[in-house]
N, C-alpha and C positions, 0 to 999 in steps of 0.2 A: 773632898771634905766630908761628904756624907759617910764615906767609909771610915774615916777617922772618928766621926761622931759615934758610929755604931760600935767600933772597937772600944771606945772609951766608955760607952753606956750599954754594955751587953745586957744587963739586968732589965733596963728600960725597954730594950728591943724585944726581949723575950716576953715581957709583960704585955707589950703592945700587940705582939703576934698572937698571944693567947687571947687577948681581948677581942681582936678581930675575928679569931676563930669562934669564940663564944658568941659574938654578935652574929656571925654568919649562921650558926646553929639556931640561935633564937629567931632570926629572921626566917629561916627555913621552916621552923616549927610553926611560927605565926602564919606564914603563907599557907602551910598545909591546913592549919586550923581554920583560917579564913576561907580557904577553898572548900573545905568540908562543910562549913557553915553556909556558904553560898549554895552548895549543892542541896543541902537540907531545905534552905529557904525556897529554892526553885522547885524542889519536889513538893513542899507544902503548898506553894502557890498553884502548882499543877493539880494537886488533889483538890484544893479549894475550887478551882475552875471546873473540875470534873463534877464535884458535888453541886455546884451552882447550876451546871448544865443539866444534871440529873433532876434537880429541883424544878427547873423550868419545864422539863419533859413531863414530870409527874403532875405539875400544875396544868399543863396542856391536856394531859390524859384525863385529869379530873374534870376540867371544863368540858371536854368532849363527852365524858360520861354524864355530866349534869345536863348537857344539851339534849342528850337522848333520853335520860331518865325522867326529867321533869315532865315533858309532854305525855310520856307513858303513864306516869303517876296521876297526872291530871285527868286523862281519859278514864283510868281505872277508878278514880274518886268519883267522877261524874256518873259512871256506870253503877257503882255501888249505891250512890245516893239516889239515883233514879229508880233502883230496885228496892229502895226503902232501908238499906243498910247505912244509915246516916253516921252512926258511931264509927263504923269501919272506914267510911269515906273521910271523916275528920282525922282519923289516924293516918291515912294516906296523905292528907294535906299537911299534917305535921312533918312527915318525912320530906315532902316537897320543900317545905320551908327550911329544913335542915340542909338540904342540897343548895337551895337558892333563897337566902333570907330576904331578898328584895323582890321576890316574885309577887306582882300585884294581882295576877289572876287567882293565885292561891288564896290570898286574903279576901278577895271578893267572893269567891266560892264558899270559903269558910263562913263569911258573914251571913250569906243567905241561908246556909244550912243551920247555923245557930238560930236564926230567926224562925226557920221552919220548926225548930224545937222550942219556940217561944222564949228563947234566951236573948231577949231584946237588947239588953245592955251590952252583953258580950258581942253580939252581932254588930252593934254600932261601933264598938272599939275596933273591930277588924275593918270596918268601913273607914274609920278615921285613919287607920294605918294605910289603907289603900289610897286615900286621897293625898296623904303626905308623900307617898312614894311615886305617885302617878305624875308623869310629865306630859303636857299636851292635853287636848280635849278629844274624847271619843264617845261613841254610843254607849260604851260600858260605863262611862262617867254618869250619863243620864240615868242609866239603869240603877247605878249605885245610889244616886240621889233619891230616886223613887223608893228604893229599899230603906234608906235612912228615914225618910218621912213616914213610911209605913210602919217602921219599928216603933216609932213614938205613938202612933195611933193604935197599933196592936197592943202596946203596953198599957194603953188606956182602955183596952177591951172593947174596941169598936169592931163589931162584926163585919162592917163593910170593908175595913182595912184587911181583915183576914181573907175576904173574898178576892181583894185586889192582889194580896200577896200570893194567894193560890194561883192566880192568873200569871203573875210574873214567874213563879216557879215552873208553871206549865210551859211558858215561853222558852225556858231554859232546858226543857225536856226532863225536868226533875219531877216525874209524874207521881210517884208514890208520896213524896213530901207534900206535893200540891194537893193530892186527894186527902191526906191526913189533916192539913190545915182547913180544907173545905169541910170535912166532917166536923171539926171543932166549931167552925163558924155556924154550921147548921144546928149543932147541939145548942150553941149559945142562943141562936135565934128561937129554937123550940122552947128553951127554958125561960125566955123572956116573956113577959106579959104584954103581948102586942094586941091592941084593939083594932088594928087596921089590917083586914085580911089581904088587901091588895099588896101591902108591904111584904107580908109573908109569902105571897105568891111570887113576888119579884125575886126574893132570895132563892126560892125553889127553882125558878127559871135560870138564875145565874148558876146554881149548882148543876143543873142539867146541861147547860151550855159548856161548863168546864169539863164535865164527865165525857161529853161527846167531842170535846176538842174544838168547839166552835168559838174561837177566841174573839172574832169580830162581834158576834152576838153578845158575848159576855161583856165586852167593852161598852157596847151600846147600853146594855141593861144597867151597868154600874153607873154610867154617867147620866142616865135618865131618871128623874125623880118619879116616884109612884103617883098614879092618878089620885085625885081627891076623893075621899070616901065620905058620902053624905051622912053615913051613920056615925061618923066620928064626932065626938063632942069636945068642945074646947073647954 
């Protein structure tokens, strides 16, 4: 019966065959296109994975470089500051903070060097940043708190604060900045009209103790009030 139908409808059979052929070609082309697209997607995914792995490797190398660079820069900055090259030390610290923006030691060191230059407000700003980033409690925190208090007293031009700041800097082996602060304190003392010779003598003894590195004697002198001078008039 099918044969009879085909014989009676030859035109329809030809059209159907042509349609099937065209459909087969379309399907083949679509398969090829989809296959090529899938290959491109897989290639793009592979490249993306390679780029990501390269990025991770570069990040790891950068972290390793920072891990080695920051301590070296810190030692260099301290050495420069100890030798009196404070501006160069501050430049080194700026590089440290570029490498490691959350480095607390760099901010603490920068704060004390700014105070050594009598830039009290800027020094306190760095100490504020230090306290915000610091987690936990350490001896460095106590040192930073002392510096913060001294910056206010130093800004108020208290010579005793300068002596104490010189001692703290000396404790950190920042010898030249400590001596510079000490000289300024002695100049302020000499220019002041002091009617009490025993107070002047005390300041001189503090200066000598700092110059000789006798920190214990210096601490005792700072915390001990001068003896009463009978010649002083109220």
